[in-house]
N, C-alpha and C positions, 0 to 999 in steps of 0.2 A: 674709561675702563680701568679697574684696579689692577695694577701690576705689582706683585710682591717683590720687595728687594731681596737681596741674597740672604739676609738674616731671617726674614719672614719665611722665605722659601725653604731654608734649611730647617727651620722649626716645624713647618708644616710637614716636611718629609719625615722628620723624626717622629712627630705625632702619628703620622700614618703608619710608620713601622711599629710604634708602640701598640696601636690599635690592632694591627695585623697579628702580632704575637698574642695580645690579649684575647682576640677572637678565636685563636687556635689553642688557647691554654688548656682546655679540657682534654684535647687530643694529646698535647705535648706532655702534660703532667701524667696522664695515664701511661703513656709509653715510657716516660722517664721513671716513674714509680715502679713499673713492672721490672725495669732493668735493675733497680736498686734493692727493692724489697722482695723477699721470697714469697710472693702471693700464692703461687700454685703449690709450693711446698707446705703452706699452712692450711691448705684446703681441708685437711682432715681435722682441723681444730674445732670445727662445728659439726656436731652430729645432727643428722636430720631429725626433725620433730614431725608431728602429724601434719603440719602445713606442707612441709617439703615432700612428704609421701604423696599427698593429693596433687600438688603442683607437678610432681614428677610424672604422674599418670597423665596429666594434660599434655605435658611435653612429649611423652612417648607417643600419644595418639596423633600429635601434630608433627612428629618427626623432627623436633628441635631439642637443643640441649641448654641447660641452665648456664648462665655466664659464670666465670670464675669469681671467687670472693673478691670483694673490693679491698683496697689497701687500708691500713689502719688510719692514715690521714684522711682518706675519703670517708671512712666510717665515722670517725669522731665528729667531723663536721656535719655529716648527714643526720646522725642521731640527736645531736644537740639541736639542730634546726627543727627536726620533726617532733621532738618532745618538749623542748623549752622555748622554741620560737626565737632562738638567739644563736649567734656564732660562739663557739667556745673561745675562752680567753687563750691567748697564745701559749702561756705556760701550761695551762691545763691540757691543751692539745699536745704539746711536746711531751709532757709527762706521760700521757697515754701512749703516744707513739713509741717511746723508748722503753716502756714497761715490758719486760720479757714474759710476764705471767700469761699463760695461754687462756686463762679465764677472765681476762681483763674486760672483754666486751660485755659479758654478762654482768660483771660488777658495775660497769659504767651505766648500763641500762637500769639496773636497780637504783643506783644513786640518782639518776635523772628522774626516774618515776616518782621518787620521794621528794624531789626538789620543789621549792616554791615557784620557780619559773615555769615548771611543767604544770603546776596548779593554775597559774595565771593564764597560760596558753590554752589549757583545756576549757577554762572559763570563757575565753574568747570564742572558742569553737562552739560551745553550747549557746553563747549569746547569739551567734549566727542562726543556729537551729531554732531557738526559742524567740527570736526576733526582739531582742532588747533594744528598744528605740523610743525616745521620748516623744518625738513628733510624728507628723503624718507619714505614712498612713496607719501607724501602730498606735501612737498617742498614749504611751504608758505614763508619761510625765516624769521629770527628772527624779523626784523623790522615790517613786516606785522603781525606776530603773536601778538606782543605787541600792535599794533594799534587795531587789531581785538578784542583782549581780553579786551582792555580798553573800546571799544564801547559796547561790550556785558555787561561788568560790569556796565556801566552807564545806559544801558537799564534795567538791573535788579534793579539797585538802584532806578530808577525813576518809576519802575513798568510800563514800556512802554506797552501799549495795544498790545496783541499778534498779532492782524491783522496788526498793524503798523510795528511791529518787522519783520514779514514775508515779508511785502510789501517792506520794505527798503532793505532787503537782496536780493530780487528778481529783483528789478528794478533799482538799482543804477549803475552808470558807473563812471569810473575814475581810479586814481592811487591806487594800492594796499597798498601804504604807507599813502596816504592822504585821501582816501575814504575807510575806513576799511571794509564797508559792501561788497565791491566787492570781498573780499577774499572768500565769499561763492562760487563763480564760480571758484576760483582757487583751492579750496580744494575738488576737485572731482577726482574720479578714473581716468577718461580720460576727457580731456577738449574738448569734443565734445557733440553734442546734446543728444546722448544716455547716456553718463555719467552724464550730467546735469539733464536730466529727471529722471534718477534713483535716484539721490541725492534729488531732489525736492520731489519725491514720498515718499522716506524714511522719510525725515525730516518733511514734512508738511502734508502728506496724510497717513502716517503709512502703506505704501504698497511697495511691491517689483515690480517695473515696468518690470523687466526682465521676470517675470512670466506671464505678460499679453499676450494675443494674438498679433501677429505682427501688425495687422491692428490698434489695440487700442494703442499699444506702439508707433507706428510711429506718430499717432495723437498727443500724448503727446510731443514727441520729436520735432515736427514741430515748437513749440512755442520758442524753444531755438536754432534753427538752425543758427540764425544770430549772436549769441554771439561770439565775437572775442577778441583776445589778441594781444598786440604789446608791445615791449620793449621800454625803453627810454634810454637816455644817462646815467642815474643814475644806478649804479650797482644793479641788482636784482629787480629794479622797473619794474612794468608791468601795462599797461593800459587795463582795461576791458571795452569793449564798445559794443554797438549794431551796427553791420555792416548792413547798410540798403540794401546793394546789389542793386538789380534792383528796382527802385522806381515805384512800381506798386501795385495796390490794389489786395488783395487775400482773398479768403474765406477759413476759417479753421473750423475744428470741435473740440469742447471742449471734454474733457474726459467723460462728461455726455451725449454726443451725440448731444448737441445743436450746431447749426451753428453760426459762428460769422464772421463779415466782418472786415478785417484789411485794413484800408486806406493806401494809398501810404505814406511811410515814418513813419508810426505809429509803435511804439515799441511793438512787440508781447508779450514781457515779462509783460508789463503793462496790456494788455488785459487778459493774463493768471492770473496775480495776482488779478485783479478785480473779476474774476470768483472764484478763490481759496478762498478768504476771505469773499465772499458773505455769508450773514446770512443763506441762504437756501442751502448752500453746506455742506453736512454732513461730508465729508472726513476731512476737516480742523479741525473742533472743536473736532470730535471724536478722532483723532490722538493726539491732544494736551492734552485732559483730561486723556486719557489712559496712556500717558507718565508721567503725574503728579502722577497718581495713582501708577505707577510702581516705581517711585522715592521714594515714601513714604512707600510702602509695599514690595519692592524688586521684585515684579512681577506685570504685568499689569492685567487688566480685561480679556485680551486675553493672550495666552501663550507667544507670541512674540509681544511686543508693536509696533514694526516697520514692522510687517508682518500681518496686519489685513485683513480679508476677509472671505468668506464663509468657506474656508478650516481651518480657525482658529477662531472659534466662541468665543464670549465673554461669560464669566461666567453668566453675566446678561446683555442682550442687552438693557433691559429697563433702567438699571442704566447708561449704557454708553450713551444712548440717553438723559436721564435726566441731566446728567452732561454736555453734549454738549449744551443742551438748556440753562443751567445755565451760561455757559461760554459766549454764545452769548448775553444773557439777561444782563450780567454784563458789557458789552462793551469789551469783550475779556480780562477780568482782571484775569490773572492766579493766582494771590495771593488770589483772592476770592475763587477759586477752592481749593487751598491748605487749606485755612481756613475752608472751608466746610468739607473737608476730615478729617482734624485734630480734628475738634470738634465733629466728629461722634463717636458713641459708637463703631462702627466697628474698628476704629483706636485705641480707648482707652481701648479695652478689653485686658485681660490677655493673656500671651503667652501660658498658659496652658489651653487646651480645657476643656469644661465641662465634656465630655465623649469621649471615642473612641481614635483611633490613632491620633497622632499629625499631621502626614503627610496629612491625609484625611481632618482634620479640617483646616489646613493651606490652602489647595487647595480651600476650600469653604469660606475662610475668617471667619471661626468660631472660630478663635483665631488669635492673632497677629503673623505673620510669623517671627520667629527668623532667623536672618542672621548675618554673620560676618561683622564687621566694614569694610568700604571701606579701601583700602590700605593707601590712603592719610590720612584718619581720624585716623587710627591706628598709623601711623608714628608720627603724631602730638601729639597723646595721650602719646606715649612713651616718646617723648621729653618733654612734659609738666610735666609728673609725675617724671621725673628724672632731670629736669632742664638742659637738654643737647640740642644740635643742631643736625639736620640731614645734611648729606653731599650729594650733588647731583653731577651728571655727565652728560656729553653728548658725544655720540660717535663721533660727529662732533664739532669742535670748535664753540663757540657761541660768536662772537666778540661784539654783540650789546645787549646781555642779562645781565642785572644787577639784582642780587638777594639780596635784602637788608638783613642785619643781622637780624635774628629772624623771617624772613618771614615764614609763615606756609606753609606746603606742599600743602594744598588745594588751596593755592593762586598761585601755579606754573601755569603760563599761557601756557607754551610750552610742548606739549607731548613728545618732543625730549629730554627734560631734566628730569632725573629721578635718580633712584638708584637701586641696586640689590634687596634691600628690597621691593621697590614698585613693581618691576617686579615679585618677588616671591609671593607677596600677591595679585596678580591679577589686578593691575592697567591696564586699557586698553591701548593698543599701539596707539589707534586712527587711525588705518589703514583702518577701515571699517565704523566707526560711528554707528555700530549696538549696541543695548542695551546689547546683549549677549556677547559683547567683554569684558566687565568688568566681572571678575570671582571672586565671593566672596565665592566660595566653599572651605572649609578648606582642606588642603592636609597634607600628612606625612612630606613633606619637610618643610612646615610652622611650624608644631609642633616641629620638630627638631631644627629649627632656634630659636624659642622662648625658648626651653629647654636648648640648648647647643650651642650657637654661641658667637663668640667674639664680635659681634655687640651689643648684649644685655648685655654681661658681661661688656663691656667698658662703657655702659650707667650706669650700676649699680655702677661700680667703681668710676665714675665721679660724682655721685649723692650724695650730702650731705643729701638729704631727705632719701634716701635708707640706708645710713650708720648710721644715727642717730635715726632711728625709734624706736629701743628698748633700747636706752640709758636713763640714769637717774634713778630716783627711781620708785617704782611700779606705783604711781599715774601719773607721767609724761609719763611713757610707755603706760599706759592705755589711756590717752588723745591722744597721738600720733597715736596709733593704731586705735582708734575710728575715728580720722580725716582722716587717710589714707583710711579707708573703705568709708568714705563719699566722698573722692576725687575719688577713683577708681569706686565706685558703686552707689554713691548718697544715701547711707543708713548707719546706724550704724551697727557695727558687732553684731552678735548674741552672747549669753553668751558662747556658745561652741567655737566660733572663738576667742573670747578674751582669754579664758582659754588656747586654743592651743598655742597662741602666747606667753603667759606667761610660759607655760610648755616647749616650745621649747628652751627658754633661759637656761633651766637646763641641756641641752645636754652636756655631758662631753667634755671638751676641746674646747668648742665653745664660742668665745667672742661675745660681744653685736653687734659689727659691722658686723660680719659674719651672726649672727642671723637676723639682720635688713635686710641685703641684701637678705637673703634666703626668708624672708617673702614677700618682694617686688617681688622677682622672682616668687614665687608661685602665687601671685596675678596677675602678668602679664600673667601667663599661665592658669588662670581661665576662664571658659566659660562665667562667668558673666561679665568679663572685655572685652573679645574678641568679644562678640556678642551683637548686639542691640536686646533687648527683651522687 
């Protein structure tokens, strides 16, 4: 039986203490920050917007109160993660924290909304929805994935109006390599009217067409019955087009029951798109704003953002309607909806509720819902903090996919390219396009991977940052530890945390490099690092 000697025993005890403090760090930092920063005194710095008015009504009905505002250090990390899919650089975080300007949160939101990193992260999110994947079961092929992803990227970069975004996806025809939008029709479960209608309903109406009565479902499918596909002489190229079939006029019924006349040779998809993006169509705008809400809070105003309906009522129908009207009023500017949500007190409140159980408060948005970082965001953060690279793989050879050195994981266009780490931490396979396909719930296997895997150990061994954290004299160590905390958590360490790092160096038989790696390892395993709060 293995019996640790005094040196090993002392190190194990020290590691256990490091983990104990890391595990409690969310609670510790919240209490410490509240004592240092005048959070409650600044509560009036944010004036309620229409979101807060509707959420306040929900809270009054439930007899709960909104949590106080989060600290600046919590906010800067939260909004960077939610908008750009990255941790803020330590200097950027510190500059924000010490800035006395009361309007700094709004300015930061505007800057991040315009940033390239936000563009890339939104492209990733849309890639999940639209199922960008080369191989089975989507089978877009790498050339098409790259073209499709680049089109989505440019649409996000230019803040393309959402009605135009939808219209282009629904009405374009041509080559999957040269007209990227047509890949919308190729990334469906089955390339028939039923499969297309199901995808259109999920993406643009937030509904599951399969659950509709047959008569209503067939009405929806009729608008896509003439979508056809044909190959070309180029390998894997496919033309998506509207097969006119018999050139004769027909009368169809729209999903809202209205009759519409389709002239001979007229593209039914265009008629449907006109109806879909019309200002008086509630389905389109409601589904869009609900998805935006879900991306920023980890859950929609309805339990499933892509399964809206009477069976799945919204927490606040009035808020959902108000956001829908705001989207239409803005000219279908999704960035304006993001800005409205991010500037709300609802978004900027603490993760700790004013009273009562956390789960109940999160369900009512009476506190910010804590959730684990997306798999891609976590992978990028681990690489950034250790100065290492992530290695990707594909089950099928990708002859046309080039991944530039240093490319971030959130910029991976193809769902077929990944890693065992991404799979373990819940990256969606993009097989269904459902919001629930991404799994951010922590598991025991994830904990074991972070605690005791060669993947993490190799990153620590290769990292000069991790090896040198506790080297040098006492003042140098203090500075490095402080900046490490600012890098990991966007805050300075507490006095207790600084003392723990210094005391850990006194562990018998432990050199500074081992101690440095151990501290980094403990911070990797902390709730404060792993969760967006």
